[in-house]
Residue, then its C-alpha position, 0 to 999 in steps of 0.5 A: m500500499k505504501n507505493i500506491s500513488l505512483i501506480l494510480i497516477f499512471l493508471i488514471i492518466s491511461i484512462s480512455v475517455n471513450a472506454q465507457k458507454l455509460k454517461k459520465v457528465n451532463f454539460d448542459n447549456n447553462f453549465k457551459k455558459e457558467h463555466q466557459g473560460k473559467s478555472n476554479v478551486e474547490i474542496n467539495e463537501v461530499k468528496e471531503l466526506l469520502h476522504i475523511m471516511i477513508a482516512i479513519t479506515d485501518a488502511g488509511l491510518g496505516n498509509d501516510d502516502m495515500i492520506n496526508q497525515s502531517t497537518p493540524y487538520y488531520q489531527e482535528l479530524l482524528k479527534h472528531f471522527k476516529p470514535f466512529k472508525d468501527e462503524s460498518i461503512i468504515i469497515k466496508f470501505d477498509s475491506l474495499i481498499k484492501a482488496n483493491p487500492l483503486n477503490y480509493i479512486f472510485l469512492t472519492g472520484n464519484a463523490i461529486s455525483y451527489d450533493f447534500k440537501r439537508n441530511k440527504l444526498i441528492k444526485d448532481k445534475n452535471y456529474i452523473f458517474p464520473a469515475q468509471s475506469v482506471s485503465s481499460h482493465t479496471t472498470i466498474k458498472e455501478n456508482p459506489i456512492t449510489t450503492y452506499k448512499n444510505e450508509l453515507e447519509r447515516f454516517a454523516e448525520k451520526s458523526d456530525f460531518r456537516k458541522f465539521y465541514r462548516n467549521s473548517k471553512k476558514y481553513y478550506d478558504e486558505v487552501i483555495n487562496d493559496y492555489n489562486t495566488q501561487a499555482n497560477i493555473d490561468k497563466q499555465w492554461k493560457w501558455l499551453e493554449n498558445n503553444f499547442e493546438t488543443k483547446v480546453n473550455n474549463y479547468v477544475i482543481m478538486c483539492s482535499p487537505l487529505i490527499g497525499g502523494l496521489n495527484y491525477t488528472t482526467s478530462y470530461e467531454d460533453n455537448d462540445f465542452t471540454q473540462i480538465f479535472l485535476v485532483v491534487p493536494p494543497i499547495s506546499n508552504l516551504e519556509n526555506l524557499s524564496d517567494i519565486n521558488k515557492i511559486i515554481t515548486n508549487t506550479r510544477p505538480i499542477f503543470t505536469e498534470i495539466d499538460h498531459n491533455y495537450i501533449g497527447k494528440p501530437t504524441d498519438k500523431y507520431e506514435k509509430i516513429i516514437n515507438e521506433a526512436l525509443k525502442t531500446r528501453e534501457i537508454w531511456v529508463k533505468t529498468d530496475k527502478y521502481g515505477t518505470k514498469y508503469y511506462p511499459n512502451p516507448k510512447k508512454i516514456f516519450d510522453e513522460y519526458m515531454t510532460w516534464s520538459i515542456y515545463i522547462l519551456y514554460i519557466m523559460d518564458y515566464f522567468k526569462d530575465n531570472k537565470a536563478a529561477f530558471d536554474y532552480a527549476y531546471n535542476d529540480i526537474n533533472s534531479v526528480m526525473i533521474d531519481r524516478g529512473f528517467i535517465k536521459i532527462k537532462e539531454f532531452n531537456d537541452t535538446l528541446i530548449e535548443l529547438r525552442k530557441n531556434n524556432p521561437n514562433n513554432k507551436i510545440e507540436e511543430l518541434y516533435p519531428e526534430l526532437i524525435e529524430w534526435c531521440k533516434t540518434q541516442 
């Protein structure tokens, strides 16, 4: 269980949007009008209920990667909710997660399909059954929030969850404000759309103070409307960093999730030659490093390199007169990726940077052919 996050990150990114026939979302015209061109950060009430319930299972209590246990908020929820850890629904959730850790995604990911109305859960009109699959081999046919609706209502009422949620609003607002001031999602969005052909209508950051190492992104499409959905932990307030380096540090995990939605189409377009260029796996990944097995083919390896490398291009543009800021981001990316087993990241970064400098007005898609040709020579 300790290494759940990396596995789930890979799998959630592997979701095929068209893999399921059941309707995930309903973006009616009112929804489109309200959300077009906007981004928002939210700590959803029903979703937070599910995170709290999982946090007090034996599985959650024993996993500080799945559950962020380092905050005063966590200690407060233990004081409030741990007396209810032997409730039958908590024991049930514990058994589900122990049987298959992906049930964490199915429980928390589908929580947004319901809203509270007094002490009852009512179906949300826009999110129908949003989390149906994690990879093509792991799917569910019934929304678990529907399955356990009555038990969730009873637990929320017995534990006085809604009062706890209301009393935590000040803290939630601080978490949301940190995202709005430090993550700069609108700047990232604008930069990506200026540099790629792909266009997105709306972004949602669905946060929880209890999310630990598990960050993921997915997209929903309906009625000619595309929404990017990010599930992420709170911003890190690192006291030992300068203000600029804090922004860089907190931008990276968001950017490297968002940009999956932009690099996917050109990578698909060049898949055949990418597979040939990166066919010698040992050149690109340290094969005995934990986690690299979840990038099993050249296309996925190339995608991961691109995901992190174009972040360097973003930093080049927004901190172009600040060499220290660029060096901090560049060295951080190289260090993290090499530690993960992506051993050619420095050379890949340097090549992409050089291509960008030589072609400053080109879309990033237009740099792919030369970059892939370089990959062939390695």
